[in-house]
C-alpha positions as CSV (number, residue, x, y, z in Angstrom):
1,X,-25.5,8.1,-0.4
2,X,-22.3,10.1,0.4
3,X,-20.3,7.0,1.2
4,X,-21.4,5.7,-2.2
5,X,-20.0,8.8,-3.8
6,X,-16.7,8.3,-2.1
7,X,-16.6,4.7,-3.5
8,X,-17.3,6.0,-7.0
9,X,-14.5,8.6,-6.6
10,X,-12.1,5.8,-5.5
11,X,-12.9,3.8,-8.6
12,X,-12.3,6.9,-10.8
13,X,-9.1,7.6,-9.0
14,X,-7.8,4.1,-9.3
15,X,-8.8,4.0,-13.0
16,X,-6.6,7.0,-13.7
17,X,-9.2,9.7,-13.7
18,X,-8.0,12.0,-10.8
19,X,-9.8,15.1,-11.9
20,X,-13.2,13.4,-12.0
21,X,-12.5,11.8,-8.7
22,X,-11.7,15.2,-7.1
23,X,-14.8,16.7,-8.6
24,X,-16.8,14.3,-6.5
25,X,-14.7,14.5,-3.3
26,X,-14.2,18.2,-2.9
27,X,-17.9,19.1,-2.0
28,X,-17.9,16.2,0.5
29,X,-15.2,17.9,2.6
30,X,-17.9,20.2,3.9
31,X,-20.3,17.3,4.8
32,X,-22.3,17.7,8.0
33,X,-21.4,14.1,8.8
34,X,-17.8,14.5,9.8
35,X,-17.1,10.8,9.1
36,X,-17.9,11.4,5.4
37,X,-15.6,14.4,5.4
38,X,-12.8,12.3,7.0
39,X,-13.1,9.6,4.4
40,X,-13.2,12.2,1.6
41,X,-10.0,13.8,2.9
42,X,-8.4,10.4,3.0
43,X,-9.5,9.5,-0.5
44,X,-8.4,12.9,-1.8
45,X,-5.0,12.4,-0.2
46,X,-4.5,9.0,-1.8
47,X,-5.2,10.5,-5.2
48,X,-2.6,13.2,-4.7
49,X,-0.1,10.6,-3.4
50,X,-0.7,8.6,-6.6
51,X,0.3,11.7,-8.5
52,X,3.4,12.3,-6.3
53,X,1.9,15.5,-5.0
54,X,3.0,14.7,-1.5
55,X,2.6,18.1,0.1
56,X,-1.1,18.2,-1.0
57,X,-1.6,14.6,0.1
58,X,-0.2,15.3,3.6
59,X,-2.4,18.4,3.9
60,X,-5.5,16.2,3.2
61,X,-4.4,13.3,5.5
62,X,-3.7,15.7,8.4
63,X,-7.0,17.5,7.9
64,X,-8.8,14.2,8.0
65,X,-6.8,13.1,11.1
66,X,-7.8,16.2,13.0
67,X,-11.4,15.9,12.1
68,X,-11.5,12.2,13.2
69,X,-9.7,13.0,16.4
70,X,-11.9,16.0,17.2
71,X,-15.0,13.9,16.5
72,X,-13.9,11.0,18.7
73,X,-13.6,8.6,15.8
74,X,-10.5,7.1,17.3
75,X,-10.5,3.8,15.6
76,X,-10.0,5.6,12.3
77,X,-6.8,7.3,13.4
78,X,-4.3,4.5,12.7
79,X,-5.3,4.1,9.1
80,X,-4.8,7.8,8.4
81,X,-1.6,8.0,10.3
82,X,-0.3,5.1,8.2
83,X,-1.2,7.0,5.0
84,X,0.7,10.0,6.3
85,X,3.7,7.7,7.0
86,X,3.6,6.2,3.5
87,X,3.4,9.7,1.9
88,X,6.5,10.8,3.9
89,X,8.2,7.5,2.9
90,X,7.4,8.0,-0.8
91,X,8.7,11.6,-0.5
92,X,11.9,10.1,0.9
93,X,11.4,11.9,4.2
94,X,12.3,8.9,6.2
95,X,12.6,10.2,9.7
96,X,9.1,11.7,9.5
97,X,7.8,8.4,8.0
98,X,9.2,6.4,10.8
99,X,7.6,8.7,13.4
100,X,4.2,8.4,11.8
101,X,4.4,4.6,11.4
102,X,5.2,4.3,15.1
103,X,2.3,6.7,15.8
104,X,0.0,4.5,13.7
105,X,1.1,1.4,15.7
106,X,0.3,3.2,19.0
107,X,-3.2,4.1,17.7
108,X,-3.9,0.5,16.8
109,X,-2.8,-0.7,20.2
110,X,-4.8,2.0,22.0
111,X,-8.0,2.0,20.1
112,X,-8.2,-1.5,18.6
113,X,-8.3,-0.2,15.1
114,X,-11.2,-0.9,12.7
115,X,-9.3,-3.5,10.8
116,X,-10.6,-4.8,7.4
117,X,-14.2,-3.8,6.6
118,X,-15.6,-7.2,7.3
119,X,-13.9,-7.6,10.7
120,X,-14.5,-4.4,12.6
121,X,-14.7,-6.0,16.0
122,X,-12.4,-8.1,18.1
123,X,-8.7,-9.0,17.7
124,X,-8.9,-10.1,14.0
125,X,-9.1,-6.5,12.8
126,X,-6.3,-5.5,15.0
127,X,-4.1,-8.3,13.7
128,X,-4.5,-7.1,10.1
129,X,-4.1,-3.4,10.7
130,X,-1.1,-3.8,13.0
131,X,0.4,-6.3,10.6
132,X,0.2,-4.1,7.6
133,X,1.6,-1.2,9.5
134,X,4.6,-3.2,10.7
135,X,5.0,-4.4,7.1
136,X,5.2,-0.9,5.7
137,X,7.6,0.1,8.5
138,X,9.7,-2.9,7.4
139,X,9.7,-1.6,3.8
140,X,10.7,1.8,5.1
141,X,13.7,0.3,6.9
142,X,14.6,-1.7,3.8
143,X,14.7,1.6,1.8
144,X,16.9,3.1,4.5
145,X,19.2,0.0,4.3
146,X,18.5,-0.7,8.0
147,X,18.1,-4.4,7.2
148,X,18.4,-5.8,10.7
149,X,15.6,-3.4,11.8
150,X,13.5,-4.5,8.8
151,X,14.0,-8.2,9.6
152,X,12.8,-7.6,13.2
153,X,9.7,-5.7,12.1
154,X,8.8,-8.2,9.4
155,X,9.1,-10.9,12.1
156,X,6.2,-9.1,13.8
157,X,4.2,-8.2,10.7
158,X,3.9,-11.5,8.9
159,X,2.5,-13.7,11.8
160,X,-0.1,-10.9,12.5
161,X,-1.2,-10.8,8.8
162,X,-1.3,-14.6,8.6
163,X,-3.7,-14.7,11.6
164,X,-6.0,-12.2,9.9
165,X,-8.5,-12.8,7.1
166,X,-7.4,-9.8,5.0
167,X,-6.0,-11.6,2.0
168,X,-5.0,-8.4,0.1
169,X,-2.9,-7.2,3.0
170,X,-1.3,-10.6,3.2
171,X,-0.3,-10.3,-0.4
172,X,1.2,-6.8,0.2
173,X,3.1,-8.0,3.2
174,X,4.6,-10.9,1.2
175,X,5.8,-8.6,-1.6
176,X,7.2,-6.2,1.0
177,X,9.1,-9.0,2.6
178,X,10.4,-10.1,-0.8
179,X,11.9,-6.6,-1.3
180,X,13.9,-7.1,1.8
181,X,15.0,-10.6,0.8
182,X,16.1,-9.2,-2.6
183,X,18.1,-6.3,-1.0
184,X,19.8,-8.7,1.4
185,X,20.7,-11.1,-1.5
186,X,18.5,-13.9,-0.3
187,X,17.5,-14.6,-3.9
188,X,16.4,-18.2,-3.5
189,X,14.1,-17.4,-0.6
190,X,12.7,-14.4,-2.5
191,X,12.1,-16.6,-5.6
192,X,10.0,-19.0,-3.5
193,X,7.8,-16.3,-1.9
194,X,7.4,-14.4,-5.1
195,X,5.9,-17.5,-6.7
196,X,3.2,-17.4,-4.0
197,X,2.8,-13.7,-4.5
198,X,2.2,-14.0,-8.2
199,X,-0.4,-16.8,-7.6
200,X,-2.2,-14.8,-5.0
201,X,-2.2,-11.6,-7.1
202,X,-3.8,-13.6,-10.0
203,X,-6.4,-15.2,-7.7
204,X,-7.3,-11.8,-6.2
205,X,-7.3,-10.1,-9.6
206,X,-4.9,-7.4,-8.3
207,X,-3.1,-6.1,-11.4
208,X,-0.9,-3.6,-9.6
209,X,0.5,-6.1,-7.2
210,X,0.8,-8.7,-9.9
211,X,3.1,-6.3,-11.9
212,X,5.1,-5.5,-8.8
213,X,5.6,-9.2,-8.0
214,X,6.5,-10.0,-11.6
215,X,9.1,-7.2,-11.9
216,X,10.7,-8.2,-8.7
217,X,10.6,-11.9,-9.7
218,X,12.3,-11.0,-13.0
219,X,15.0,-9.0,-11.2
220,X,15.5,-12.0,-8.8
221,X,15.8,-14.5,-11.7
222,X,18.5,-12.3,-13.3
223,X,20.5,-12.4,-10.0
224,X,20.2,-16.2,-10.1
225,X,21.4,-16.1,-13.8
226,X,18.0,-17.5,-15.0
227,X,17.8,-15.1,-18.0
228,X,15.0,-16.9,-19.8
229,X,12.8,-17.0,-16.7
230,X,13.5,-13.3,-16.1
231,X,12.5,-12.5,-19.7
232,X,9.3,-14.4,-19.2
233,X,8.4,-12.4,-16.2
234,X,9.1,-9.1,-18.0
235,X,7.1,-10.1,-21.1
236,X,4.2,-11.1,-18.8
237,X,4.2,-7.6,-17.4
238,X,4.1,-6.2,-20.9
239,X,1.0,-8.3,-21.7
240,X,-0.7,-7.2,-18.5
241,X,-0.1,-3.6,-19.3
242,X,-1.3,-4.2,-22.9
243,X,-4.7,-5.5,-21.8
244,X,-5.1,-3.2,-18.7
245,X,-7.7,-0.4,-18.9
246,X,-5.9,1.5,-16.2
247,X,-3.9,4.5,-17.3
248,X,-2.4,4.7,-13.8
249,X,-0.8,1.3,-14.3
250,X,0.6,2.2,-17.7
251,X,2.0,5.4,-16.4
252,X,3.5,3.8,-13.3
253,X,5.1,0.7,-14.8
254,X,6.0,1.4,-18.5
255,X,9.2,3.2,-17.6
256,X,10.2,0.4,-15.2
257,X,9.6,-2.2,-17.9
258,X,11.7,-0.3,-20.5
259,X,14.6,-0.2,-18.1
260,X,14.6,-4.0,-18.2
261,X,13.7,-5.0,-21.8
262,X,14.0,-1.7,-23.7
């Protein structure tokens, strides 16, 4: 029952209703089942991170991490540590982010992380979780302009993700890699992989990642002097936002789109 409430809160959060989501989650922080409390803290932290309230997000993630560790739920630690790292990255506190990504990697190796929900035993789960953590570390190094480090990390991330069955994380890893290719001016290679990313995002019905891929594809086409193709990418984003029922998407990407097409 309580886990069902967390799922409902997650849906509300992702549909742009953070207050309604928090109203469900806050009482669950005192659940007698510490696992429910851990998941509630994590979900609450993700909501704050979406709103760029990184201090509150980090407080939630770290509270959840401590509960999980104290309760012996060790396979949960890497996912929460990765969320902490992403919050620090988004807050541009890059040294702390790197530290927590490396901590998350150690947790995966030590405790054979839970992996995707349908693969919670054996190496397949470890492949996915280790792969996505390396991918996000690669994106961090890209933001830091440490491109050689980023290349080395993506060389570890992508084979691990490709061995897994976590299609959404594969999509994320591909877009992360395309950000590096764009920043290192490998536009033709970025163009190729972004075509795959757009197709995958459509197949998985992932609007957020579709928009990310289309914006990056449009920017890439501009670098290749393909102005018509770039315009098509940006207009596609406009249409996705027009039919989307997610205020979060509109809030996140309307400004980005205006920078490109006014």
